[in-house]
N, C-alpha and C positions, 0 to 999 in steps of 0.2 A: 199718394202720387209719387212716382219715381223721378227724382230730380237729377239722377245721374246721366240721363240722356238729354238730348237737345230739347229745349222748351219751345212750344208753339205760343206765340204772343196771344193770339185770340183764345186759345184753349187754356193756357196756364196762368196768365197774368192775374185773373181774379183770385185764383188759388194762392199764388205766391204772395200777392199784396194783401190778401184777406179783405179786399174791397171789391164790390161788384163793379163791373165796367158799365157805365151808363151808355146805352146805345144812342142816346140823343146828344150826348156830349160832343162838342166840336173836337175833331182830331187835332193833336198837336204834333203831327209828323212834320219832318223837315220837307219843305217843298223845293222843287228844282225847276228853274226856268228853262225853257227850250224844249227840244224834241225828246221823245222817249229814249232814243239811242244815246243822246248826251247825258240824260239822267242816269242811265245804266252805267255809263263809263265813269261818272262821278262817284257812284256808290261802290264800284268794284275796286277798291284799293286793296291790294294783296296784304294779308296779315303781317308779312315781314316788313312792309313799308308803312303800316298803320301807326300813327303817333300814339294813339291810345294804347294799343297793344305793347308798343315799345316802352311807354311810361310804366305800365303795370309790370312788365318784365324787369325793368331797371330797379323799381322799388322793391320787388321781391314778393313780399307776403304781408299778411295782416300785422305781424309783429313790427315790421318796418313802418307801416302806417301808424301804429300806436306809438312807436318811438317818436315819430314826427309830431304826432298830436301833443305829446308831453313837451317837446321842444317848443312848439307854438305856444303852449301854456306857460312857458318860462322855466320849466324844470331842465336843469343843465348838467347836473352831476350824475355820474354813473349810478351810485348807490341810491340816489333819490329816484331816478328813472326806474331802477330795478324794483324798489319798494312800491312805487305807484302802480306798476304793471304786474307785479308778482311774477316776473319772468326770470328764468335761470340766467346765471352769469354768462354761461357759454353762448346762449342764444342772443342775449343782449350784446355781447361783444361782437358776434358775427354781424348782427344787424347794424350796429354803429359803424363797424369797419366798412360794410357795404355802402352805407350812406355817405361816409367820408370818401370812399373810392369813386363814387359817381358825382361827387362835388356838391351835394346838397347840405352837407354838414361839415364843419371844420372843428378842429380841436384847439383849445387854448389852455395853456398851463396855469395852474393855481396851486397854492400851497398854504395849508393851515399851519399856524405856529406849532412847531415841534413834530410835524408830520412830513411824510415824503411828498414830493411834487406829484400832482395828478392832473388828468385832463378834464376839462369842462367842455361840453359839446354845445356848439352854437350853429344856427342856421346860416347858410351863405345866402347871397342874393338869389342864386339859383334855387335854393331850398325855400326861400320866402315866396317864390313864384308858385309854389305848390299850395299856398293858403286857400285860394279859391276852390281848388280841387277838394281840399280837406273840408271846407265849409259846405260844399255841394254834397259830399258824402254824409256829413253830419245832418244836413237838412233832410236829405232823402231818408236816412235812417230814422230820424225823429218822426217823420210822417208815416213811413211804411213798415218799419221794424218795431218802433216803439208806439205805433198807432196813435200818433199825435200827442204823446206824453213825453216831451223831451226832458232829459235829466239836467241839461245845461242850456242857458241862453247866452249867446254872445252879445255883448253890449259895448257901445262906444264909451271909452274911458272918460271923455270930457262931458258928454251930454247925458250918458246913461241910457240912451236910446238903443233899442234892439238893432242889431246889424243883420242884414240878410243879403244873399247873393242875387244879383240881377245881371241880365244880359243887356249890354249897351253897345251901340255902334261907336265908331271912333269919334263921331261928332257929338256923342252923348245921348242920342235918342234911345229910349227904352225899347228893346226888341223882344217880341214874343216868340216862343219856340216855333210856331207855325210860319214865322216870317223869315226864318233862316234859309239861306240858299248856299249850298256848297259849291265852290268854284275850284276847279283843278288848277294848281299852280304849276308853272313851268319849272322843272327841276333839271339842273345841269347834269 
């Protein structure tokens, strides 16, 4: 199968995910209340205005995501990140600079006795807000790329319980994917 062109959901999802699509399964598509014209207007957000596309463009590439993963796991020093990822110094420098420039990572000086001062890299509040995205990518990859055989499990430090991503309303109600309704916001 040629993945270089556009994929058709119905035609290619079983091939890409390596799982057969159950025709009896309840669809989990996003529903839109109101008339079909309103539904079409909600779905037609131009790519240059799309928050998802903008986020992916801001982050850059897979290396940036992996650098963020290491920072979330508590790896903060350049050489340690480089060793964990087996990434070239120049690529790591570029990715860290980009993450600092967009405000998701900040630098903090440290100095080992007898050595020169160096930078340690820490997530900003803006960077920490990417954690649900990272967990979502991890959960999807565990299920569909690793075929249900995750290499890591994220656990609550206090209880030891497994941590998972959930969708909740602002009142705390658990929301299923087929219960989501996109609503266009008024933009100045």
